[in-house]
Each structure stands twice: as structure tokens, then as C-alpha cells.
N, C-alpha and C positions, 0 to 999 in steps of 0.2 A: 587195567589198562591202561598206557600210558601213549602218547600220539604224538609224533616228534613234527618239525614245524616240514611243509612240504610233501608228509605222507598224502597218500592219496586215500582217501574217503569216502563211503556211501551211509545217506543217511539213511533207517530204516525204514522200511516200507510197508508201516504198521497200521494200523486203523482200530477203535475202540469195538468197532463190530466183529471184529476177530481176533482181538488181544483180550479181550471182554474189560470187566469196568476198568478204567485207568483217565488217569488226567495227564493226556497225549501233550507237549510241550514244545511240539515241531511243527515249524507251516506248513501247513500242506502242502502248499506247491514246491515245498523239496523233499519229501520222502522219494523216494527211490531216486535220488541225484547224486548225481559223483559230483565232490567237491578235493578243494587240498586244503590243509590244514597250515594258517597262518601263523597261530600261536595257544599256549595256554595260559590261560584267565587269571586258576587259583581254581582252588577246592570251595566248593560252595553245598548248603543240604538241597539233597532230593524234592526239586519243587512237585515232582509228583507224590510223595511221600505226605509232604506237608498239606496237599492242596485238603487232603483226607486224613489231614491230624494224627496223621501215622509218626513214631519216631523216624530220624532223615538223617542218611549215613550222607555226608561228604562226596562228592561227583566231583569230576574235573569238568571244567568248564573250557571251548574251546573256542576259538574266530575260527570260522572254514568260511574258506573264497568259492564261489560257486561261479563260472561264465557267466556273467548276463543270457548276451544271444542265447545261448543255448536254455536257459528256466523259460522266457517269457515270447523269444524270437522278437526282440526289438534288443536297436540296440547296436553297438560297433565294435570289432578285435579289441577284447582288451579290457571290454566294459567289465564289473565283477558286483555279483555284490560278497560280502560278509556278514554271515549271520554267529550271534552267541547259540553252540550247542553242546549241550550235556556229552558226556563220554557215555552214556546209555542207548543214545540213540544215533551213534555213530559205530561202523562198522567198519574192516580195512578194505576197499576195492582191488 
């Protein structure tokens, strides 16, 4: 999957209890939330595989911007949170 700057995405709503044994690399407060891709940061070894000492394929890592008031219910219009997220945790919104 290749995501473009400005593309709307959603963080997958997955949990270890439903996905099975895994090393989830996404903040809980962002799961199921919609954001916008700011930029691609490059390709890096999948930390979920590295956590279990498995061979790790390279995955694209992105800066994704989220509206702060929508996430935490505080802040001002235009306030944002920018988070680094791997492509496997994102889906088109």
C-alpha cells in the first residue's frame, strides 16, 4: 500500500484480544480514529516481527496528523497531533 500526503486514513481498530498474539505498535487512543497523511518517512523493519525475533519485512512509516480536539476533547481548532504509524496499521478512510 502506498499512501500520499493529504490522503485520509483510519487507524485500524484492532486489539491483542481480537487479533491474537501480537505486538501492537499503535497508541490505544488512536485506534479507529481518522487522520491525514502528512508524509512518508521511509521504509523500516516491521517492529512487530522484530519483537518476536522473526524476519522483518520493510514497511513504510508515515507521519499522520490527527485533530487534537477530536481525540482528547480539548484544545483549539487547528491544534493537531502528529504520530508515526506503520502502513500495516492504516487503512483508507
